[in-house]
C-alpha positions as CSV (number, residue, x, y, z in Angstrom):
1,M,0.0,0.0,0.0
2,A,2.9,2.4,0.8
3,V,4.4,1.6,-2.6
4,E,1.2,2.5,-4.4
5,L,1.0,5.9,-2.6
6,Y,4.6,6.7,-3.4
7,Q,4.0,5.8,-7.1
8,R,1.0,8.1,-7.3
9,R,2.9,11.0,-5.7
10,H,6.1,10.4,-7.7
11,P,5.3,9.0,-11.1
12,V,8.1,7.5,-13.2
13,Y,8.1,8.6,-16.8
14,W,9.5,6.2,-19.4
15,R,11.9,7.9,-21.7
16,P,12.9,5.3,-24.3
17,M,15.5,7.5,-26.1
18,F,17.3,8.4,-22.9
19,G,19.2,5.1,-22.6
20,L,20.0,4.8,-26.3
21,R,22.7,7.5,-26.2
22,G,24.8,5.4,-23.8
23,L,24.3,2.3,-25.8
24,H,25.2,4.1,-29.0
25,D,28.5,5.4,-27.4
26,E,29.3,1.9,-26.1
27,M,28.8,0.2,-29.5
28,N,30.9,2.9,-31.2
29,S,33.7,2.2,-28.7
30,I,33.5,-1.6,-29.3
31,F,33.6,-1.3,-33.1
32,S,36.4,1.3,-33.1
33,D,38.5,-0.9,-30.8
34,F,37.9,-3.9,-33.0
35,F,38.6,-2.3,-36.4
36,E,41.3,0.2,-35.4
37,G,43.2,-2.3,-33.2
38,S,45.5,-1.4,-30.4
39,P,46.6,2.2,-30.8
40,E,50.2,1.6,-29.9
41,K,50.7,-1.1,-32.6
42,G,48.1,-0.1,-35.2
43,M,47.1,-3.8,-35.3
44,A,44.2,-5.8,-34.0
45,T,44.5,-7.6,-30.7
46,I,44.8,-11.4,-30.9
47,T,43.3,-13.7,-28.3
48,P,44.4,-17.3,-28.9
49,A,41.9,-20.1,-28.0
50,I,43.0,-22.3,-25.2
51,D,42.0,-25.7,-23.7
52,L,42.9,-26.4,-20.1
53,I,42.8,-30.1,-19.1
54,D,43.0,-31.0,-15.4
55,G,44.3,-34.5,-15.3
56,K,45.2,-36.8,-12.4
57,D,48.9,-36.2,-12.5
58,K,49.3,-33.1,-14.6
59,V,47.6,-30.0,-16.0
60,T,47.7,-29.6,-19.8
61,V,47.2,-26.3,-21.6
62,N,46.8,-26.3,-25.4
63,V,47.1,-22.9,-27.1
64,E,46.2,-22.2,-30.7
65,V,48.9,-20.0,-32.3
66,P,48.7,-20.7,-36.0
67,G,51.2,-19.0,-38.3
68,M,53.6,-18.3,-35.5
69,K,57.1,-19.6,-34.9
70,K,58.1,-21.1,-31.5
71,D,60.5,-18.2,-31.0
72,D,57.5,-15.7,-31.2
73,V,56.0,-17.2,-28.0
74,D,57.1,-16.7,-24.4
75,I,55.8,-18.7,-21.4
76,S,56.3,-17.9,-17.7
77,L,55.0,-19.4,-14.5
78,Q,54.6,-17.6,-11.2
79,E,53.0,-19.6,-8.4
80,D,49.6,-20.6,-9.9
81,L,49.6,-18.1,-12.8
82,L,50.6,-19.3,-16.3
83,T,51.4,-16.4,-18.6
84,I,51.6,-16.9,-22.4
85,R,52.6,-13.9,-24.5
86,G,53.6,-13.6,-28.2
87,E,53.4,-11.7,-31.4
88,K,52.1,-12.7,-34.8
89,K,54.0,-10.6,-37.3
90,E,52.6,-9.6,-40.7
91,E,54.5,-11.0,-43.6
92,K,55.0,-8.1,-46.0
93,E,56.3,-8.3,-49.5
94,E,57.3,-5.2,-51.4
95,K,55.1,-5.7,-54.4
96,E,52.7,-3.3,-56.0
97,E,49.5,-5.2,-55.0
98,N,46.3,-3.9,-53.5
99,R,44.6,-5.9,-50.8
100,H,40.9,-5.9,-51.1
101,Y,40.0,-8.4,-48.4
102,V,42.0,-9.2,-45.3
103,E,40.7,-11.5,-42.5
104,R,43.9,-12.6,-40.8
105,T,44.8,-10.6,-37.7
106,Y,48.3,-9.6,-36.6
107,G,49.6,-8.2,-33.4
108,S,50.6,-9.2,-29.9
109,F,48.7,-11.1,-27.2
110,L,49.0,-11.9,-23.5
111,R,47.0,-14.6,-21.8
112,T,47.2,-15.3,-18.1
113,I,45.6,-18.4,-16.8
114,T,45.0,-19.4,-13.2
115,L,45.9,-23.0,-12.8
116,P,43.6,-25.3,-10.9
117,S,46.3,-26.7,-8.7
118,R,50.0,-26.2,-7.7
119,V,52.5,-27.6,-10.2
120,K,56.2,-28.5,-10.2
121,A,57.7,-25.4,-12.0
122,D,61.0,-27.1,-12.7
123,E,59.3,-30.0,-14.7
124,V,57.1,-27.9,-17.0
125,K,57.4,-29.0,-20.6
126,A,56.3,-27.1,-23.7
127,T,56.1,-28.4,-27.3
128,Y,54.9,-26.8,-30.5
129,K,53.4,-28.7,-33.4
130,D,51.1,-27.7,-36.3
131,G,50.1,-24.3,-34.8
132,V,49.3,-25.7,-31.4
133,L,51.4,-25.0,-28.3
134,K,51.1,-27.8,-25.7
135,I,52.2,-27.0,-22.2
136,E,52.4,-29.9,-19.7
137,L,52.6,-28.9,-16.0
138,P,53.1,-31.9,-13.6
139,K,51.1,-31.5,-10.4
140,A,52.8,-31.1,-7.1
141,E,52.6,-34.2,-4.8
142,E,50.4,-32.5,-2.3
143,D,47.8,-31.6,-5.0
144,K,47.6,-34.9,-6.7
145,V,44.3,-36.7,-6.3
146,R,44.5,-39.6,-3.9
147,E,42.0,-42.4,-3.7
148,V,40.9,-43.4,-0.2
149,K,39.5,-46.8,0.3
150,V,36.5,-47.1,2.7
151,E,36.8,-50.0,5.1
152,V,34.0,-51.7,6.8
153,A,34.0,-51.1,10.5
């Protein structure tokens, strides 16, 4: 009853165009960031796809980095944070050709992943094959899954 009295004394007017200005500005920002790329590089930002597999004895991270060389990717591990950074460089040939359609993106990327458990940093192994970077991180002994048998009392 108190709500009805408040609404009668203080009506709320619906202004449909009022919220569209903010939405318009936000959409412009999204599209300009996408098409213009990062301002410092003049290229689009790359976000490589990853798969994180939490196994019994190890954590495996697969990162898609097609068209990159192994030297273009850096991997670092600090406690439970795995950081992968790299740069995909554009291959330019000095020919007088006009590009009419370009879908491939170039630029740098940085991915930081929180690992689901502690790992042995000194036993981390990374391999690169067919555009996929595979990082194997053996779990620390205290974080391995242990099966406990239930005994009948």
